[in-house]
PDBQT receptor file of N, H, CA, C and O in Angstrom, charges set to zero:
ATOM      1  N   MET A   1      -1.531  17.967  36.620  1.00  0.00    +0.000 N 
ATOM      2  CA  MET A   1      -0.549  19.013  36.783  1.00  0.00    +0.000 C 
ATOM      3  C   MET A   1       0.107  19.306  35.437  1.00  0.00    +0.000 C 
ATOM      4  O   MET A   1       0.539  18.386  34.743  1.00  0.00    +0.000 OA
ATOM      5  N   VAL A   2       0.181  20.551  35.077  1.00  0.00    +0.000 N 
ATOM      6  H   VAL A   2      -0.170  21.299  35.641  1.00  0.00    +0.000 HD
ATOM      7  CA  VAL A   2       0.802  20.970  33.827  1.00  0.00    +0.000 C 
ATOM      8  C   VAL A   2       2.146  21.611  34.147  1.00  0.00    +0.000 C 
ATOM      9  O   VAL A   2       2.249  22.492  35.000  1.00  0.00    +0.000 OA
ATOM     10  N   VAL A   3       3.175  21.145  33.438  1.00  0.00    +0.000 N 
ATOM     11  H   VAL A   3       3.091  20.429  32.745  1.00  0.00    +0.000 HD
ATOM     12  CA  VAL A   3       4.510  21.716  33.620  1.00  0.00    +0.000 C 
ATOM     13  C   VAL A   3       4.917  22.348  32.297  1.00  0.00    +0.000 C 
ATOM     14  O   VAL A   3       4.929  21.681  31.262  1.00  0.00    +0.000 OA
ATOM     15  N   LEU A   4       5.244  23.611  32.330  1.00  0.00    +0.000 N 
ATOM     16  H   LEU A   4       5.234  24.152  33.171  1.00  0.00    +0.000 HD
ATOM     17  CA  LEU A   4       5.688  24.315  31.133  1.00  0.00    +0.000 C 
ATOM     18  C   LEU A   4       7.199  24.472  31.166  1.00  0.00    +0.000 C 
ATOM     19  O   LEU A   4       7.780  24.754  32.214  1.00  0.00    +0.000 OA
ATOM     20  N   PHE A   5       7.829  24.289  30.019  1.00  0.00    +0.000 N 
ATOM     21  H   PHE A   5       7.357  24.060  29.167  1.00  0.00    +0.000 HD
ATOM     22  CA  PHE A   5       9.271  24.426  29.915  1.00  0.00    +0.000 C 
ATOM     23  C   PHE A   5       9.612  25.610  29.023  1.00  0.00    +0.000 C 
ATOM     24  O   PHE A   5       8.951  25.856  28.014  1.00  0.00    +0.000 OA
ATOM     25  N   ASN A   6      10.615  26.312  29.396  1.00  0.00    +0.000 N 
ATOM     26  H   ASN A   6      11.151  26.112  30.216  1.00  0.00    +0.000 HD
ATOM     27  CA  ASN A   6      11.115  27.410  28.584  1.00  0.00    +0.000 C 
ATOM     28  C   ASN A   6      12.162  26.835  27.632  1.00  0.00    +0.000 C 
ATOM     29  O   ASN A   6      13.156  26.256  28.068  1.00  0.00    +0.000 OA
ATOM     30  N   HIS A   7      11.930  27.000  26.330  1.00  0.00    +0.000 N 
ATOM     31  H   HIS A   7      11.122  27.472  25.976  1.00  0.00    +0.000 HD
ATOM     32  CA  HIS A   7      12.824  26.442  25.305  1.00  0.00    +0.000 C 
ATOM     33  C   HIS A   7      14.268  26.920  25.499  1.00  0.00    +0.000 C 
ATOM     34  O   HIS A   7      15.204  26.132  25.370  1.00  0.00    +0.000 OA
ATOM     35  N   GLN A   8      14.443  28.182  25.802  1.00  0.00    +0.000 N 
ATOM     36  H   GLN A   8      13.681  28.822  25.907  1.00  0.00    +0.000 HD
ATOM     37  CA  GLN A   8      15.790  28.731  25.960  1.00  0.00    +0.000 C 
ATOM     38  C   GLN A   8      16.506  28.093  27.156  1.00  0.00    +0.000 C 
ATOM     39  O   GLN A   8      17.699  27.802  27.077  1.00  0.00    +0.000 OA
ATOM     40  N   ILE A   9      15.793  27.877  28.248  1.00  0.00    +0.000 N 
ATOM     41  H   ILE A   9      14.824  28.113  28.311  1.00  0.00    +0.000 HD
ATOM     42  CA  ILE A   9      16.392  27.257  29.430  1.00  0.00    +0.000 C 
ATOM     43  C   ILE A   9      16.808  25.819  29.115  1.00  0.00    +0.000 C 
ATOM     44  O   ILE A   9      17.897  25.393  29.500  1.00  0.00    +0.000 OA
ATOM     45  N   LEU A  10      15.952  25.069  28.419  1.00  0.00    +0.000 N 
ATOM     46  H   LEU A  10      15.068  25.414  28.107  1.00  0.00    +0.000 HD
ATOM     47  CA  LEU A  10      16.297  23.704  28.039  1.00  0.00    +0.000 C 
ATOM     48  C   LEU A  10      17.509  23.670  27.110  1.00  0.00    +0.000 C 
ATOM     49  O   LEU A  10      18.408  22.846  27.284  1.00  0.00    +0.000 OA
ATOM     50  N   THR A  11      17.530  24.559  26.130  1.00  0.00    +0.000 N 
ATOM     51  H   THR A  11      16.800  25.228  25.989  1.00  0.00    +0.000 HD
ATOM     52  CA  THR A  11      18.625  24.600  25.165  1.00  0.00    +0.000 C 
ATOM     53  C   THR A  11      19.944  24.951  25.847  1.00  0.00    +0.000 C 
ATOM     54  O   THR A  11      20.964  24.307  25.602  1.00  0.00    +0.000 OA
ATOM     55  N   GLU A  12      19.924  25.956  26.687  1.00  0.00    +0.000 N 
ATOM     56  H   GLU A  12      19.096  26.480  26.886  1.00  0.00    +0.000 HD
ATOM     57  CA  GLU A  12      21.153  26.355  27.386  1.00  0.00    +0.000 C 
ATOM     58  C   GLU A  12      21.622  25.264  28.348  1.00  0.00    +0.000 C 
ATOM     59  O   GLU A  12      22.823  25.027  28.480  1.00  0.00    +0.000 OA
ATOM     60  N   GLY A  13      20.691  24.609  29.011  1.00  0.00    +0.000 N 
ATOM     61  H   GLY A  13      19.715  24.801  28.903  1.00  0.00    +0.000 HD
ATOM     62  CA  GLY A  13      21.043  23.509  29.905  1.00  0.00    +0.000 C 
ATOM     63  C   GLY A  13      21.685  22.354  29.153  1.00  0.00    +0.000 C 
ATOM     64  O   GLY A  13      22.664  21.769  29.615  1.00  0.00    +0.000 OA
ATOM     65  N   LEU A  14      21.128  22.030  27.989  1.00  0.00    +0.000 N 
ATOM     66  H   LEU A  14      20.333  22.506  27.613  1.00  0.00    +0.000 HD
ATOM     67  CA  LEU A  14      21.686  20.963  27.165  1.00  0.00    +0.000 C 
ATOM     68  C   LEU A  14      23.107  21.323  26.732  1.00  0.00    +0.000 C 
ATOM     69  O   LEU A  14      24.016  20.500  26.841  1.00  0.00    +0.000 OA
ATOM     70  N   LYS A  15      23.301  22.543  26.245  1.00  0.00    +0.000 N 
ATOM     71  H   LYS A  15      22.563  23.212  26.156  1.00  0.00    +0.000 HD
ATOM     72  CA  LYS A  15      24.635  22.982  25.810  1.00  0.00    +0.000 C 
ATOM     73  C   LYS A  15      25.648  22.865  26.949  1.00  0.00    +0.000 C 
ATOM     74  O   LYS A  15      26.755  22.357  26.770  1.00  0.00    +0.000 OA
ATOM     75  N   LYS A  16      25.246  23.340  28.105  1.00  0.00    +0.000 N 
ATOM     76  H   LYS A  16      24.346  23.752  28.251  1.00  0.00    +0.000 HD
ATOM     77  CA  LYS A  16      26.133  23.313  29.272  1.00  0.00    +0.000 C 
ATOM     78  C   LYS A  16      26.506  21.884  29.644  1.00  0.00    +0.000 C 
ATOM     79  O   LYS A  16      27.674  21.587  29.895  1.00  0.00    +0.000 OA
ATOM     80  N   ASP A  17      25.517  21.003  29.678  1.00  0.00    +0.000 N 
ATOM     81  H   ASP A  17      24.568  21.244  29.473  1.00  0.00    +0.000 HD
ATOM     82  CA  ASP A  17      25.757  19.625  30.089  1.00  0.00    +0.000 C 
ATOM     83  C   ASP A  17      26.623  18.854  29.100  1.00  0.00    +0.000 C 
ATOM     84  O   ASP A  17      27.521  18.120  29.511  1.00  0.00    +0.000 OA
ATOM     85  N   VAL A  18      26.367  19.011  27.803  1.00  0.00    +0.000 N 
ATOM     86  H   VAL A  18      25.637  19.607  27.470  1.00  0.00    +0.000 HD
ATOM     87  CA  VAL A  18      27.171  18.260  26.833  1.00  0.00    +0.000 C 
ATOM     88  C   VAL A  18      28.605  18.774  26.785  1.00  0.00    +0.000 C 
ATOM     89  O   VAL A  18      29.536  17.992  26.590  1.00  0.00    +0.000 OA
ATOM     90  N   LYS A  19      28.789  20.069  26.958  1.00  0.00    +0.000 N 
ATOM     91  H   LYS A  19      28.032  20.704  27.116  1.00  0.00    +0.000 HD
ATOM     92  CA  LYS A  19      30.150  20.604  27.014  1.00  0.00    +0.000 C 
ATOM     93  C   LYS A  19      30.882  20.058  28.242  1.00  0.00    +0.000 C 
ATOM     94  O   LYS A  19      32.068  19.734  28.177  1.00  0.00    +0.000 OA
ATOM     95  N   LYS A  20      30.160  19.962  29.357  1.00  0.00    +0.000 N 
ATOM     96  H   LYS A  20      29.197  20.225  29.410  1.00  0.00    +0.000 HD
ATOM     97  CA  LYS A  20      30.753  19.492  30.612  1.00  0.00    +0.000 C 
ATOM     98  C   LYS A  20      31.314  18.071  30.465  1.00  0.00    +0.000 C 
ATOM     99  O   LYS A  20      32.366  17.760  31.023  1.00  0.00    +0.000 OA
ATOM    100  N   VAL A  21      30.616  17.217  29.721  1.00  0.00    +0.000 N 
ATOM    101  H   VAL A  21      29.761  17.470  29.268  1.00  0.00    +0.000 HD
ATOM    102  CA  VAL A  21      31.061  15.836  29.570  1.00  0.00    +0.000 C 
ATOM    103  C   VAL A  21      31.868  15.606  28.288  1.00  0.00    +0.000 C 
ATOM    104  O   VAL A  21      32.249  14.476  27.983  1.00  0.00    +0.000 OA
ATOM    105  N   GLY A  22      32.124  16.680  27.544  1.00  0.00    +0.000 N 
ATOM    106  H   GLY A  22      31.814  17.599  27.792  1.00  0.00    +0.000 HD
ATOM    107  CA  GLY A  22      32.990  16.586  26.374  1.00  0.00    +0.000 C 
ATOM    108  C   GLY A  22      32.331  16.077  25.104  1.00  0.00    +0.000 C 
ATOM    109  O   GLY A  22      33.017  15.608  24.196  1.00  0.00    +0.000 OA
ATOM    110  N   LEU A  23      31.018  16.164  25.030  1.00  0.00    +0.000 N 
ATOM    111  H   LEU A  23      30.461  16.546  25.768  1.00  0.00    +0.000 HD
ATOM    112  CA  LEU A  23      30.313  15.757  23.815  1.00  0.00    +0.000 C 
ATOM    113  C   LEU A  23      30.126  16.958  22.898  1.00  0.00    +0.000 C 
ATOM    114  O   LEU A  23      30.143  18.101  23.355  1.00  0.00    +0.000 OA
ATOM    115  N   PRO A  24      29.946  16.699  21.597  1.00  0.00    +0.000 N 
ATOM    116  CA  PRO A  24      29.694  17.821  20.687  1.00  0.00    +0.000 C 
ATOM    117  C   PRO A  24      28.322  18.443  20.964  1.00  0.00    +0.000 C 
ATOM    118  O   PRO A  24      27.371  17.743  21.311  1.00  0.00    +0.000 OA
ATOM    119  N   VAL A  25      28.237  19.736  20.811  1.00  0.00    +0.000 N 
ATOM    120  H   VAL A  25      29.010  20.305  20.529  1.00  0.00    +0.000 HD
ATOM    121  CA  VAL A  25      26.972  20.444  21.024  1.00  0.00    +0.000 C 
ATOM    122  C   VAL A  25      26.069  20.202  19.817  1.00  0.00    +0.000 C 
ATOM    123  O   VAL A  25      26.474  20.419  18.675  1.00  0.00    +0.000 OA
ATOM    124  N   ILE A  26      24.836  19.748  20.081  1.00  0.00    +0.000 N 
ATOM    125  H   ILE A  26      24.507  19.571  21.009  1.00  0.00    +0.000 HD
ATOM    126  CA  ILE A  26      23.841  19.552  19.026  1.00  0.00    +0.000 C 
ATOM    127  C   ILE A  26      22.564  20.279  19.427  1.00  0.00    +0.000 C 
ATOM    128  O   ILE A  26      22.370  20.644  20.587  1.00  0.00    +0.000 OA
ATOM    129  N   ARG A  27      21.701  20.478  18.436  1.00  0.00    +0.000 N 
ATOM    130  H   ARG A  27      21.858  20.182  17.494  1.00  0.00    +0.000 HD
ATOM    131  CA  ARG A  27      20.422  21.118  18.737  1.00  0.00    +0.000 C 
ATOM    132  C   ARG A  27      19.557  20.173  19.548  1.00  0.00    +0.000 C 
ATOM    133  O   ARG A  27      19.685  18.953  19.438  1.00  0.00    +0.000 OA
ATOM    134  N   PHE A  28      18.674  20.739  20.363  1.00  0.00    +0.000 N 
ATOM    135  H   PHE A  28      18.570  21.729  20.452  1.00  0.00    +0.000 HD
ATOM    136  CA  PHE A  28      17.791  19.927  21.197  1.00  0.00    +0.000 C 
ATOM    137  C   PHE A  28      16.979  18.959  20.340  1.00  0.00    +0.000 C 
ATOM    138  O   PHE A  28      16.798  17.800  20.714  1.00  0.00    +0.000 OA
ATOM    139  N   HIS A  29      16.493  19.427  19.194  1.00  0.00    +0.000 N 
ATOM    140  H   HIS A  29      16.641  20.368  18.890  1.00  0.00    +0.000 HD
ATOM    141  CA  HIS A  29      15.676  18.575  18.313  1.00  0.00    +0.000 C 
ATOM    142  C   HIS A  29      16.481  17.397  17.775  1.00  0.00    +0.000 C 
ATOM    143  O   HIS A  29      15.913  16.343  17.488  1.00  0.00    +0.000 OA
ATOM    144  N   ASP A  30      17.804  17.559  17.633  1.00  0.00    +0.000 N 
ATOM    145  H   ASP A  30      18.266  18.415  17.866  1.00  0.00    +0.000 HD
ATOM    146  CA  ASP A  30      18.640  16.478  17.117  1.00  0.00    +0.000 C 
ATOM    147  C   ASP A  30      18.637  15.264  18.044  1.00  0.00    +0.000 C 
ATOM    148  O   ASP A  30      18.937  14.153  17.608  1.00  0.00    +0.000 OA
ATOM    149  N   LEU A  31      18.302  15.465  19.309  1.00  0.00    +0.000 N 
ATOM    150  H   LEU A  31      18.057  16.367  19.663  1.00  0.00    +0.000 HD
ATOM    151  CA  LEU A  31      18.200  14.331  20.230  1.00  0.00    +0.000 C 
ATOM    152  C   LEU A  31      17.132  13.341  19.755  1.00  0.00    +0.000 C 
ATOM    153  O   LEU A  31      17.256  12.134  19.959  1.00  0.00    +0.000 OA
ATOM    154  N   ARG A  32      16.098  13.861  19.129  1.00  0.00    +0.000 N 
ATOM    155  H   ARG A  32      15.997  14.842  18.963  1.00  0.00    +0.000 HD
ATOM    156  CA  ARG A  32      15.023  13.016  18.589  1.00  0.00    +0.000 C 
ATOM    157  C   ARG A  32      15.579  12.074  17.523  1.00  0.00    +0.000 C 
ATOM    158  O   ARG A  32      15.262  10.885  17.503  1.00  0.00    +0.000 OA
ATOM    159  N   HIS A  33      16.409  12.622  16.642  1.00  0.00    +0.000 N 
ATOM    160  H   HIS A  33      16.667  13.588  16.658  1.00  0.00    +0.000 HD
ATOM    161  CA  HIS A  33      16.996  11.823  15.563  1.00  0.00    +0.000 C 
ATOM    162  C   HIS A  33      18.016  10.819  16.126  1.00  0.00    +0.000 C 
ATOM    163  O   HIS A  33      18.096   9.678  15.670  1.00  0.00    +0.000 OA
ATOM    164  N   THR A  34      18.777  11.259  17.104  1.00  0.00    +0.000 N 
ATOM    165  H   THR A  34      18.712  12.186  17.474  1.00  0.00    +0.000 HD
ATOM    166  CA  THR A  34      19.742  10.365  17.743  1.00  0.00    +0.000 C 
ATOM    167  C   THR A  34      19.018   9.195  18.393  1.00  0.00    +0.000 C 
ATOM    168  O   THR A  34      19.439   8.044  18.273  1.00  0.00    +0.000 OA
ATOM    169  N   HIS A  35      17.927   9.504  19.082  1.00  0.00    +0.000 N 
ATOM    170  H   HIS A  35      17.585  10.439  19.180  1.00  0.00    +0.000 HD
ATOM    171  CA  HIS A  35      17.129   8.474  19.736  1.00  0.00    +0.000 C 
ATOM    172  C   HIS A  35      16.618   7.461  18.706  1.00  0.00    +0.000 C 
ATOM    173  O   HIS A  35      16.716   6.253  18.921  1.00  0.00    +0.000 OA
ATOM    174  N   ALA A  36      16.082   7.946  17.601  1.00  0.00    +0.000 N 
ATOM    175  H   ALA A  36      16.002   8.928  17.426  1.00  0.00    +0.000 HD
ATOM    176  CA  ALA A  36      15.559   7.060  16.559  1.00  0.00    +0.000 C 
ATOM    177  C   ALA A  36      16.673   6.191  15.981  1.00  0.00    +0.000 C 
ATOM    178  O   ALA A  36      16.476   4.995  15.764  1.00  0.00    +0.000 OA
ATOM    179  N   THR A  37      17.832   6.780  15.733  1.00  0.00    +0.000 N 
ATOM    180  H   THR A  37      17.992   7.751  15.910  1.00  0.00    +0.000 HD
ATOM    181  CA  THR A  37      18.965   6.036  15.186  1.00  0.00    +0.000 C 
ATOM    182  C   THR A  37      19.414   4.935  16.137  1.00  0.00    +0.000 C 
ATOM    183  O   THR A  37      19.727   3.823  15.711  1.00  0.00    +0.000 OA
ATOM    184  N   MET A  38      19.443   5.251  17.421  1.00  0.00    +0.000 N 
ATOM    185  H   MET A  38      19.189   6.154  17.767  1.00  0.00    +0.000 HD
ATOM    186  CA  MET A  38      19.849   4.253  18.412  1.00  0.00    +0.000 C 
ATOM    187  C   MET A  38      18.845   3.094  18.454  1.00  0.00    +0.000 C 
ATOM    188  O   MET A  38      19.240   1.934  18.567  1.00  0.00    +0.000 OA
ATOM    189  N   LEU A  39      17.559   3.410  18.364  1.00  0.00    +0.000 N 
ATOM    190  H   LEU A  39      17.239   4.353  18.272  1.00  0.00    +0.000 HD
ATOM    191  CA  LEU A  39      16.547   2.350  18.364  1.00  0.00    +0.000 C 
ATOM    192  C   LEU A  39      16.670   1.472  17.119  1.00  0.00    +0.000 C 
ATOM    193  O   LEU A  39      16.544   0.250  17.206  1.00  0.00    +0.000 OA
ATOM    194  N   ILE A  40      16.914   2.086  15.970  1.00  0.00    +0.000 N 
ATOM    195  H   ILE A  40      17.016   3.078  15.899  1.00  0.00    +0.000 HD
ATOM    196  CA  ILE A  40      17.085   1.328  14.728  1.00  0.00    +0.000 C 
ATOM    197  C   ILE A  40      18.294   0.406  14.844  1.00  0.00    +0.000 C 
ATOM    198  O   ILE A  40      18.241  -0.747  14.417  1.00  0.00    +0.000 OA
ATOM    199  N   SER A  41      19.384   0.912  15.422  1.00  0.00    +0.000 N 
ATOM    200  H   SER A  41      19.427   1.849  15.769  1.00  0.00    +0.000 HD
ATOM    201  CA  SER A  41      20.598   0.095  15.560  1.00  0.00    +0.000 C 
ATOM    202  C   SER A  41      20.391  -1.090  16.498  1.00  0.00    +0.000 C 
ATOM    203  O   SER A  41      21.140  -2.065  16.440  1.00  0.00    +0.000 OA
ATOM    204  N   LYS A  42      19.382  -1.010  17.360  1.00  0.00    +0.000 N 
ATOM    205  H   LYS A  42      18.774  -0.218  17.408  1.00  0.00    +0.000 HD
ATOM    206  CA  LYS A  42      19.056  -2.107  18.280  1.00  0.00    +0.000 C 
ATOM    207  C   LYS A  42      17.965  -3.022  17.709  1.00  0.00    +0.000 C 
ATOM    208  O   LYS A  42      17.421  -3.874  18.411  1.00  0.00    +0.000 OA
ATOM    209  N   ASN A  43      17.658  -2.828  16.416  1.00  0.00    +0.000 N 
ATOM    210  H   ASN A  43      18.100  -2.136  15.846  1.00  0.00    +0.000 HD
ATOM    211  CA  ASN A  43      16.663  -3.636  15.713  1.00  0.00    +0.000 C 
ATOM    212  C   ASN A  43      15.269  -3.582  16.354  1.00  0.00    +0.000 C 
ATOM    213  O   ASN A  43      14.545  -4.577  16.378  1.00  0.00    +0.000 OA
ATOM    214  N   ILE A  44      14.912  -2.410  16.869  1.00  0.00    +0.000 N 
ATOM    215  H   ILE A  44      15.501  -1.602  16.850  1.00  0.00    +0.000 HD
ATOM    216  CA  ILE A  44      13.572  -2.209  17.409  1.00  0.00    +0.000 C 
ATOM    217  C   ILE A  44      12.596  -2.106  16.230  1.00  0.00    +0.000 C 
ATOM    218  O   ILE A  44      12.916  -1.520  15.196  1.00  0.00    +0.000 OA
ATOM    219  N   ASN A  45      11.435  -2.671  16.398  1.00  0.00    +0.000 N 
ATOM    220  H   ASN A  45      11.175  -3.148  17.238  1.00  0.00    +0.000 HD
ATOM    221  CA  ASN A  45      10.411  -2.658  15.359  1.00  0.00    +0.000 C 
ATOM    222  C   ASN A  45      10.112  -1.218  14.929  1.00  0.00    +0.000 C 
ATOM    223  O   ASN A  45       9.844  -0.360  15.771  1.00  0.00    +0.000 OA
ATOM    224  N   PRO A  46      10.158  -0.953  13.605  1.00  0.00    +0.000 N 
ATOM    225  CA  PRO A  46       9.896   0.412  13.110  1.00  0.00    +0.000 C 
ATOM    226  C   PRO A  46       8.555   0.995  13.565  1.00  0.00    +0.000 C 
ATOM    227  O   PRO A  46       8.443   2.204  13.770  1.00  0.00    +0.000 OA
ATOM    228  N   LYS A  47       7.545   0.146  13.723  1.00  0.00    +0.000 N 
ATOM    229  H   LYS A  47       7.636  -0.836  13.556  1.00  0.00    +0.000 HD
ATOM    230  CA  LYS A  47       6.236   0.633  14.193  1.00  0.00    +0.000 C 
ATOM    231  C   LYS A  47       6.367   1.192  15.612  1.00  0.00    +0.000 C 
ATOM    232  O   LYS A  47       5.787   2.232  15.925  1.00  0.00    +0.000 OA
ATOM    233  N   ILE A  48       7.116   0.513  16.458  1.00  0.00    +0.000 N 
ATOM    234  H   ILE A  48       7.587  -0.331  16.204  1.00  0.00    +0.000 HD
ATOM    235  CA  ILE A  48       7.322   0.977  17.826  1.00  0.00    +0.000 C 
ATOM    236  C   ILE A  48       8.102   2.289  17.828  1.00  0.00    +0.000 C 
ATOM    237  O   ILE A  48       7.791   3.201  18.594  1.00  0.00    +0.000 OA
ATOM    238  N   ILE A  49       9.113   2.378  16.969  1.00  0.00    +0.000 N 
ATOM    239  H   ILE A  49       9.365   1.636  16.347  1.00  0.00    +0.000 HD
ATOM    240  CA  ILE A  49       9.891   3.619  16.881  1.00  0.00    +0.000 C 
ATOM    241  C   ILE A  49       8.988   4.764  16.453  1.00  0.00    +0.000 C 
ATOM    242  O   ILE A  49       9.028   5.849  17.033  1.00  0.00    +0.000 OA
ATOM    243  N   SER A  50       8.176   4.518  15.439  1.00  0.00    +0.000 N 
ATOM    244  H   SER A  50       8.143   3.637  14.968  1.00  0.00    +0.000 HD
ATOM    245  CA  SER A  50       7.259   5.544  14.939  1.00  0.00    +0.000 C 
ATOM    246  C   SER A  50       6.307   6.021  16.031  1.00  0.00    +0.000 C 
ATOM    247  O   SER A  50       6.088   7.221  16.195  1.00  0.00    +0.000 OA
ATOM    248  N   GLU A  51       5.753   5.082  16.766  1.00  0.00    +0.000 N 
ATOM    249  H   GLU A  51       5.931   4.108  16.633  1.00  0.00    +0.000 HD
ATOM    250  CA  GLU A  51       4.836   5.438  17.854  1.00  0.00    +0.000 C 
ATOM    251  C   GLU A  51       5.570   6.221  18.945  1.00  0.00    +0.000 C 
ATOM    252  O   GLU A  51       5.045   7.192  19.489  1.00  0.00    +0.000 OA
ATOM    253  N   ARG A  52       6.775   5.785  19.250  1.00  0.00    +0.000 N 
ATOM    254  H   ARG A  52       7.201   4.996  18.808  1.00  0.00    +0.000 HD
ATOM    255  CA  ARG A  52       7.545   6.439  20.309  1.00  0.00    +0.000 C 
ATOM    256  C   ARG A  52       7.894   7.878  19.943  1.00  0.00    +0.000 C 
ATOM    257  O   ARG A  52       7.977   8.748  20.811  1.00  0.00    +0.000 OA
ATOM    258  N   LEU A  53       8.098   8.120  18.637  1.00  0.00    +0.000 N 
ATOM    259  H   LEU A  53       8.030   7.414  17.933  1.00  0.00    +0.000 HD
ATOM    260  CA  LEU A  53       8.426   9.470  18.183  1.00  0.00    +0.000 C 
ATOM    261  C   LEU A  53       7.173  10.321  17.976  1.00  0.00    +0.000 C 
ATOM    262  O   LEU A  53       7.266  11.506  17.656  1.00  0.00    +0.000 OA
ATOM    263  N   GLY A  54       6.010   9.714  18.160  1.00  0.00    +0.000 N 
ATOM    264  H   GLY A  54       5.934   8.752  18.421  1.00  0.00    +0.000 HD
ATOM    265  CA  GLY A  54       4.776  10.470  18.052  1.00  0.00    +0.000 C 
ATOM    266  C   GLY A  54       4.247  10.624  16.643  1.00  0.00    +0.000 C 
ATOM    267  O   GLY A  54       3.403  11.481  16.382  1.00  0.00    +0.000 OA
ATOM    268  N   HIS A  55       4.738   9.797  15.730  1.00  0.00    +0.000 N 
ATOM    269  H   HIS A  55       5.424   9.101  15.942  1.00  0.00    +0.000 HD
ATOM    270  CA  HIS A  55       4.236   9.856  14.361  1.00  0.00    +0.000 C 
ATOM    271  C   HIS A  55       2.859   9.214  14.300  1.00  0.00    +0.000 C 
ATOM    272  O   HIS A  55       2.614   8.173  14.910  1.00  0.00    +0.000 OA
ATOM    273  N   VAL A  56       1.979   9.844  13.564  1.00  0.00    +0.000 N 
ATOM    274  H   VAL A  56       2.179  10.690  13.069  1.00  0.00    +0.000 HD
ATOM    275  CA  VAL A  56       0.617   9.356  13.444  1.00  0.00    +0.000 C 
ATOM    276  C   VAL A  56       0.337   9.099  11.981  1.00  0.00    +0.000 C 
ATOM    277  O   VAL A  56       0.592   9.945  11.124  1.00  0.00    +0.000 OA
ATOM    278  N   GLN A  57      -0.188   7.925  11.706  1.00  0.00    +0.000 N 
ATOM    279  H   GLN A  57      -0.395   7.237  12.402  1.00  0.00    +0.000 HD
ATOM    280  CA  GLN A  57      -0.570   7.613  10.328  1.00  0.00    +0.000 C 
ATOM    281  C   GLN A  57      -2.015   8.030  10.129  1.00  0.00    +0.000 C 
ATOM    282  O   GLN A  57      -2.914   7.567  10.831  1.00  0.00    +0.000 OA
ATOM    283  N   GLY A  58      -2.220   8.889   9.184  1.00  0.00    +0.000 N 
ATOM    284  H   GLY A  58      -1.490   9.265   8.613  1.00  0.00    +0.000 HD
ATOM    285  CA  GLY A  58      -3.575   9.376   8.999  1.00  0.00    +0.000 C 
ATOM    286  C   GLY A  58      -4.053   9.149   7.666  1.00  0.00    +0.000 C 
ATOM    287  O   GLY A  58      -5.187   9.505   7.348  1.00  0.00    +0.000 OA
TER     288      GLY A  58
C-alpha cells in the first residue's frame, strides 16, 4: 500500500499542533535535526543515528 502525503497539509498540521501546545513553530525538516540532536544527547552510536536519518556512505 502506498500512502502519499501533501507537504502543505503536513506543514500546516505541524504549525497548528505546536502552537496548540505552546511550542515554537519550526520547519518540518527541522524535526530531523531535533531528532538527531536528541539521539546524540542520549549517547546513541553515531552509526545508528546516521542509518536512522537515512544517510548512505558511498
